[in-house]
Chimera marker file (.cmm) of the C-alpha trace (Angstrom):
<marker_set name="trace">
<marker id="1" x="-3.668" y="1.488" z="-14.098" r="1" g="1" b="0" radius="0.5"/>
<marker id="2" x="-0.791" y="3.175" z="-12.329" r="1" g="1" b="0" radius="0.5"/>
<marker id="3" x="-1.007" y="5.822" z="-9.622" r="1" g="1" b="0" radius="0.5"/>
<marker id="4" x="1.889" y="8.194" z="-9.057" r="1" g="1" b="0" radius="0.5"/>
<marker id="5" x="2.104" y="9.657" z="-5.590" r="1" g="1" b="0" radius="0.5"/>
<marker id="6" x="4.505" y="12.414" z="-4.650" r="1" g="1" b="0" radius="0.5"/>
<marker id="7" x="5.836" y="11.741" z="-1.181" r="1" g="1" b="0" radius="0.5"/>
<marker id="8" x="8.123" y="14.233" z="0.570" r="1" g="1" b="0" radius="0.5"/>
<marker id="9" x="11.712" y="13.065" z="1.012" r="1" g="1" b="0" radius="0.5"/>
<marker id="10" x="11.563" y="13.373" z="4.791" r="1" g="1" b="0" radius="0.5"/>
<marker id="11" x="8.629" y="10.932" z="4.837" r="1" g="1" b="0" radius="0.5"/>
<marker id="12" x="10.443" y="8.498" z="2.535" r="1" g="1" b="0" radius="0.5"/>
<marker id="13" x="13.344" y="8.480" z="4.983" r="1" g="1" b="0" radius="0.5"/>
<marker id="14" x="11.022" y="7.035" z="7.633" r="1" g="1" b="0" radius="0.5"/>
<marker id="15" x="8.490" y="4.997" z="5.642" r="1" g="1" b="0" radius="0.5"/>
<marker id="16" x="9.252" y="2.764" z="2.674" r="1" g="1" b="0" radius="0.5"/>
<marker id="17" x="7.036" y="2.461" z="-0.384" r="1" g="1" b="0" radius="0.5"/>
<marker id="18" x="6.173" y="-1.108" z="0.657" r="1" g="1" b="0" radius="0.5"/>
<marker id="19" x="5.143" y="0.031" z="4.138" r="1" g="1" b="0" radius="0.5"/>
<marker id="20" x="2.844" y="2.626" z="2.574" r="1" g="1" b="0" radius="0.5"/>
<marker id="21" x="1.275" y="0.042" z="0.282" r="1" g="1" b="0" radius="0.5"/>
<marker id="22" x="0.642" y="-2.347" z="3.178" r="1" g="1" b="0" radius="0.5"/>
<marker id="23" x="-0.806" y="0.380" z="5.391" r="1" g="1" b="0" radius="0.5"/>
<marker id="24" x="-3.087" y="1.614" z="2.620" r="1" g="1" b="0" radius="0.5"/>
<marker id="25" x="-4.227" y="-1.924" z="1.791" r="1" g="1" b="0" radius="0.5"/>
<marker id="26" x="-4.970" y="-2.681" z="5.459" r="1" g="1" b="0" radius="0.5"/>
<marker id="27" x="-6.984" y="0.491" z="5.964" r="1" g="1" b="0" radius="0.5"/>
<marker id="28" x="-8.948" y="0.087" z="2.737" r="1" g="1" b="0" radius="0.5"/>
<marker id="29" x="-9.725" y="-3.535" z="3.602" r="1" g="1" b="0" radius="0.5"/>
<marker id="30" x="-10.771" y="-2.532" z="7.125" r="1" g="1" b="0" radius="0.5"/>
<marker id="31" x="-13.134" y="0.115" z="5.738" r="1" g="1" b="0" radius="0.5"/>
<marker id="32" x="-14.580" y="-2.535" z="3.378" r="1" g="1" b="0" radius="0.5"/>
<marker id="33" x="-13.485" y="-0.611" z="0.280" r="1" g="1" b="0" radius="0.5"/>
<marker id="34" x="-11.263" y="-3.495" z="-0.897" r="1" g="1" b="0" radius="0.5"/>
<marker id="35" x="-11.797" y="-7.232" z="-0.821" r="1" g="1" b="0" radius="0.5"/>
<marker id="36" x="-9.154" y="-9.378" z="0.843" r="1" g="1" b="0" radius="0.5"/>
<marker id="37" x="-7.910" y="-10.448" z="-2.600" r="1" g="1" b="0" radius="0.5"/>
<marker id="38" x="-7.614" y="-6.827" z="-3.795" r="1" g="1" b="0" radius="0.5"/>
<marker id="39" x="-5.888" y="-5.751" z="-0.589" r="1" g="1" b="0" radius="0.5"/>
<marker id="40" x="-3.365" y="-8.599" z="-0.884" r="1" g="1" b="0" radius="0.5"/>
<marker id="41" x="-2.593" y="-7.549" z="-4.443" r="1" g="1" b="0" radius="0.5"/>
<marker id="42" x="-2.125" y="-3.899" z="-3.454" r="1" g="1" b="0" radius="0.5"/>
<marker id="43" x="0.131" y="-4.867" z="-0.561" r="1" g="1" b="0" radius="0.5"/>
<marker id="44" x="2.079" y="-7.348" z="-2.691" r="1" g="1" b="0" radius="0.5"/>
<marker id="45" x="1.542" y="-10.048" z="-0.085" r="1" g="1" b="0" radius="0.5"/>
<marker id="46" x="0.163" y="-13.546" z="0.208" r="1" g="1" b="0" radius="0.5"/>
<marker id="47" x="-3.077" y="-14.003" z="2.123" r="1" g="1" b="0" radius="0.5"/>
<marker id="48" x="-1.168" y="-15.310" z="5.145" r="1" g="1" b="0" radius="0.5"/>
<marker id="49" x="1.242" y="-12.359" z="5.106" r="1" g="1" b="0" radius="0.5"/>
<marker id="50" x="-1.639" y="-9.903" z="4.770" r="1" g="1" b="0" radius="0.5"/>
<marker id="51" x="-3.538" y="-11.528" z="7.645" r="1" g="1" b="0" radius="0.5"/>
<marker id="52" x="-0.418" y="-11.105" z="9.785" r="1" g="1" b="0" radius="0.5"/>
<marker id="53" x="-0.220" y="-7.420" z="8.786" r="1" g="1" b="0" radius="0.5"/>
<marker id="54" x="-3.860" y="-6.959" z="9.827" r="1" g="1" b="0" radius="0.5"/>
<marker id="55" x="-3.231" y="-8.660" z="13.173" r="1" g="1" b="0" radius="0.5"/>
<marker id="56" x="-0.227" y="-6.407" z="13.897" r="1" g="1" b="0" radius="0.5"/>
<marker id="57" x="-2.566" y="-3.435" z="13.425" r="1" g="1" b="0" radius="0.5"/>
<marker id="58" x="-5.283" y="-5.029" z="15.594" r="1" g="1" b="0" radius="0.5"/>
<marker id="59" x="-7.622" y="-5.171" z="12.596" r="1" g="1" b="0" radius="0.5"/>
<marker id="60" x="-9.961" y="-8.107" z="11.993" r="1" g="1" b="0" radius="0.5"/>
<marker id="61" x="-8.838" y="-10.587" z="9.345" r="1" g="1" b="0" radius="0.5"/>
<marker id="62" x="-12.485" y="-11.269" z="8.484" r="1" g="1" b="0" radius="0.5"/>
<marker id="63" x="-15.737" y="-9.361" z="8.685" r="1" g="1" b="0" radius="0.5"/>
<marker id="64" x="-18.637" y="-11.547" z="9.767" r="1" g="1" b="0" radius="0.5"/>
<marker id="65" x="-21.559" y="-9.823" z="8.078" r="1" g="1" b="0" radius="0.5"/>
<marker id="66" x="-25.261" y="-10.144" z="8.756" r="1" g="1" b="0" radius="0.5"/>
<marker id="67" x="-25.618" y="-11.839" z="5.380" r="1" g="1" b="0" radius="0.5"/>
<marker id="68" x="-23.010" y="-14.435" z="6.396" r="1" g="1" b="0" radius="0.5"/>
<marker id="69" x="-24.858" y="-14.988" z="9.676" r="1" g="1" b="0" radius="0.5"/>
<marker id="70" x="-28.159" y="-15.556" z="7.884" r="1" g="1" b="0" radius="0.5"/>
<marker id="71" x="-26.493" y="-17.996" z="5.487" r="1" g="1" b="0" radius="0.5"/>
<marker id="72" x="-24.966" y="-19.893" z="8.410" r="1" g="1" b="0" radius="0.5"/>
<marker id="73" x="-28.337" y="-20.043" z="10.138" r="1" g="1" b="0" radius="0.5"/>
<marker id="74" x="-29.929" y="-21.520" z="7.008" r="1" g="1" b="0" radius="0.5"/>
<marker id="75" x="-27.252" y="-24.235" z="6.923" r="1" g="1" b="0" radius="0.5"/>
<marker id="76" x="-27.746" y="-25.255" z="10.543" r="1" g="1" b="0" radius="0.5"/>
<marker id="77" x="-31.511" y="-25.330" z="10.198" r="1" g="1" b="0" radius="0.5"/>
<marker id="78" x="-32.173" y="-22.204" z="12.204" r="1" g="1" b="0" radius="0.5"/>
<marker id="79" x="-34.279" y="-20.475" z="9.596" r="1" g="1" b="0" radius="0.5"/>
<marker id="80" x="-33.475" y="-16.980" z="8.428" r="1" g="1" b="0" radius="0.5"/>
<marker id="81" x="-31.487" y="-14.998" z="10.949" r="1" g="1" b="0" radius="0.5"/>
<marker id="82" x="-33.217" y="-13.615" z="14.018" r="1" g="1" b="0" radius="0.5"/>
<marker id="83" x="-36.368" y="-15.681" z="13.585" r="1" g="1" b="0" radius="0.5"/>
<marker id="84" x="-34.281" y="-18.829" z="13.925" r="1" g="1" b="0" radius="0.5"/>
<marker id="85" x="-32.588" y="-17.492" z="17.040" r="1" g="1" b="0" radius="0.5"/>
<marker id="86" x="-35.912" y="-16.535" z="18.642" r="1" g="1" b="0" radius="0.5"/>
<marker id="87" x="-37.207" y="-20.066" z="18.081" r="1" g="1" b="0" radius="0.5"/>
<marker id="88" x="-34.266" y="-21.448" z="20.052" r="1" g="1" b="0" radius="0.5"/>
<marker id="89" x="-34.612" y="-19.090" z="23.012" r="1" g="1" b="0" radius="0.5"/>
<link id1="1" id2="2" r="1" g="1" b="0" radius="0.2"/>
<link id1="2" id2="3" r="1" g="1" b="0" radius="0.2"/>
<link id1="3" id2="4" r="1" g="1" b="0" radius="0.2"/>
<link id1="4" id2="5" r="1" g="1" b="0" radius="0.2"/>
<link id1="5" id2="6" r="1" g="1" b="0" radius="0.2"/>
<link id1="6" id2="7" r="1" g="1" b="0" radius="0.2"/>
<link id1="7" id2="8" r="1" g="1" b="0" radius="0.2"/>
<link id1="8" id2="9" r="1" g="1" b="0" radius="0.2"/>
<link id1="9" id2="10" r="1" g="1" b="0" radius="0.2"/>
<link id1="10" id2="11" r="1" g="1" b="0" radius="0.2"/>
<link id1="11" id2="12" r="1" g="1" b="0" radius="0.2"/>
<link id1="12" id2="13" r="1" g="1" b="0" radius="0.2"/>
<link id1="13" id2="14" r="1" g="1" b="0" radius="0.2"/>
<link id1="14" id2="15" r="1" g="1" b="0" radius="0.2"/>
<link id1="15" id2="16" r="1" g="1" b="0" radius="0.2"/>
<link id1="16" id2="17" r="1" g="1" b="0" radius="0.2"/>
<link id1="17" id2="18" r="1" g="1" b="0" radius="0.2"/>
<link id1="18" id2="19" r="1" g="1" b="0" radius="0.2"/>
<link id1="19" id2="20" r="1" g="1" b="0" radius="0.2"/>
<link id1="20" id2="21" r="1" g="1" b="0" radius="0.2"/>
<link id1="21" id2="22" r="1" g="1" b="0" radius="0.2"/>
<link id1="22" id2="23" r="1" g="1" b="0" radius="0.2"/>
<link id1="23" id2="24" r="1" g="1" b="0" radius="0.2"/>
<link id1="24" id2="25" r="1" g="1" b="0" radius="0.2"/>
<link id1="25" id2="26" r="1" g="1" b="0" radius="0.2"/>
<link id1="26" id2="27" r="1" g="1" b="0" radius="0.2"/>
<link id1="27" id2="28" r="1" g="1" b="0" radius="0.2"/>
<link id1="28" id2="29" r="1" g="1" b="0" radius="0.2"/>
<link id1="29" id2="30" r="1" g="1" b="0" radius="0.2"/>
<link id1="30" id2="31" r="1" g="1" b="0" radius="0.2"/>
<link id1="31" id2="32" r="1" g="1" b="0" radius="0.2"/>
<link id1="32" id2="33" r="1" g="1" b="0" radius="0.2"/>
<link id1="33" id2="34" r="1" g="1" b="0" radius="0.2"/>
<link id1="34" id2="35" r="1" g="1" b="0" radius="0.2"/>
<link id1="35" id2="36" r="1" g="1" b="0" radius="0.2"/>
<link id1="36" id2="37" r="1" g="1" b="0" radius="0.2"/>
<link id1="37" id2="38" r="1" g="1" b="0" radius="0.2"/>
<link id1="38" id2="39" r="1" g="1" b="0" radius="0.2"/>
<link id1="39" id2="40" r="1" g="1" b="0" radius="0.2"/>
<link id1="40" id2="41" r="1" g="1" b="0" radius="0.2"/>
<link id1="41" id2="42" r="1" g="1" b="0" radius="0.2"/>
<link id1="42" id2="43" r="1" g="1" b="0" radius="0.2"/>
<link id1="43" id2="44" r="1" g="1" b="0" radius="0.2"/>
<link id1="44" id2="45" r="1" g="1" b="0" radius="0.2"/>
<link id1="45" id2="46" r="1" g="1" b="0" radius="0.2"/>
<link id1="46" id2="47" r="1" g="1" b="0" radius="0.2"/>
<link id1="47" id2="48" r="1" g="1" b="0" radius="0.2"/>
<link id1="48" id2="49" r="1" g="1" b="0" radius="0.2"/>
<link id1="49" id2="50" r="1" g="1" b="0" radius="0.2"/>
<link id1="50" id2="51" r="1" g="1" b="0" radius="0.2"/>
<link id1="51" id2="52" r="1" g="1" b="0" radius="0.2"/>
<link id1="52" id2="53" r="1" g="1" b="0" radius="0.2"/>
<link id1="53" id2="54" r="1" g="1" b="0" radius="0.2"/>
<link id1="54" id2="55" r="1" g="1" b="0" radius="0.2"/>
<link id1="55" id2="56" r="1" g="1" b="0" radius="0.2"/>
<link id1="56" id2="57" r="1" g="1" b="0" radius="0.2"/>
<link id1="57" id2="58" r="1" g="1" b="0" radius="0.2"/>
<link id1="58" id2="59" r="1" g="1" b="0" radius="0.2"/>
<link id1="59" id2="60" r="1" g="1" b="0" radius="0.2"/>
<link id1="60" id2="61" r="1" g="1" b="0" radius="0.2"/>
<link id1="61" id2="62" r="1" g="1" b="0" radius="0.2"/>
<link id1="62" id2="63" r="1" g="1" b="0" radius="0.2"/>
<link id1="63" id2="64" r="1" g="1" b="0" radius="0.2"/>
<link id1="64" id2="65" r="1" g="1" b="0" radius="0.2"/>
<link id1="65" id2="66" r="1" g="1" b="0" radius="0.2"/>
<link id1="66" id2="67" r="1" g="1" b="0" radius="0.2"/>
<link id1="67" id2="68" r="1" g="1" b="0" radius="0.2"/>
<link id1="68" id2="69" r="1" g="1" b="0" radius="0.2"/>
<link id1="69" id2="70" r="1" g="1" b="0" radius="0.2"/>
<link id1="70" id2="71" r="1" g="1" b="0" radius="0.2"/>
<link id1="71" id2="72" r="1" g="1" b="0" radius="0.2"/>
<link id1="72" id2="73" r="1" g="1" b="0" radius="0.2"/>
<link id1="73" id2="74" r="1" g="1" b="0" radius="0.2"/>
<link id1="74" id2="75" r="1" g="1" b="0" radius="0.2"/>
<link id1="75" id2="76" r="1" g="1" b="0" radius="0.2"/>
<link id1="76" id2="77" r="1" g="1" b="0" radius="0.2"/>
<link id1="77" id2="78" r="1" g="1" b="0" radius="0.2"/>
<link id1="78" id2="79" r="1" g="1" b="0" radius="0.2"/>
<link id1="79" id2="80" r="1" g="1" b="0" radius="0.2"/>
<link id1="80" id2="81" r="1" g="1" b="0" radius="0.2"/>
<link id1="81" id2="82" r="1" g="1" b="0" radius="0.2"/>
<link id1="82" id2="83" r="1" g="1" b="0" radius="0.2"/>
<link id1="83" id2="84" r="1" g="1" b="0" radius="0.2"/>
<link id1="84" id2="85" r="1" g="1" b="0" radius="0.2"/>
<link id1="85" id2="86" r="1" g="1" b="0" radius="0.2"/>
<link id1="86" id2="87" r="1" g="1" b="0" radius="0.2"/>
<link id1="87" id2="88" r="1" g="1" b="0" radius="0.2"/>
<link id1="88" id2="89" r="1" g="1" b="0" radius="0.2"/>
</marker_set>
């Protein structure tokens, strides 16, 4: 699918098409609307390049979710999430 976007000439004098793609990809990734893979494709960048673009914008390169935390806790023998943490405290 292709999206055509009309951008005023005065904006195109200051911001390139590539810059717009990267900015859009970063913001959509940050809002969890795109996966890292999808955002890299939109930006036309490798994973390393995209991570650098996120860092420049002070955006996290990874979102550590509650589900990821629970999975990690299962692997280290801490049970399921908060219950495992309570047992250690």
